C-alpha positions, 0 to 999 in steps of 0.5 A: 500500500505504501508503494502505491501511495508513494507512486501517486505522490510522485506522479502528482509532483511530476504533473505539477512540475510539467505544468509549471514548465509549460507555464514558464515557456508560454509566458516567455513566448508571449513576452517575446511575441509582444514586440510591436513594429508599427507606429502609433500617434504617440510615437509620432508625437514623440518624434516631433517633440524630439525634433526628428519630424516636422509638423507637416510630416507628422500631419501626413503620417497621422493621416496615413495611420488614421486612414488605415484604422478599421473595425478589424483592430489589426496592426498597421502593416508597413508605413508608406512614404507617401500619404493616403491616395485621394479618391477622385471626385465624380 
């Protein structure tokens, strides 16, 4: 009876150790995947404040970012040099 109880305790501790290892791996993978490569308006404003971007460049970049927002909540894909293309008026 003692052998079965000992094996059961070892099994429980083994499962607990595996669960902890998976938790650590999952958490480190989420931290590694949380890097963002797209600009948001706050990043652009910091560039203006630091003097790396003019107000005109900020307005054009802001228009590009705002033109890409939609209901899908996906990250911005790329950052074009030119502003958004204006649609011809009919």
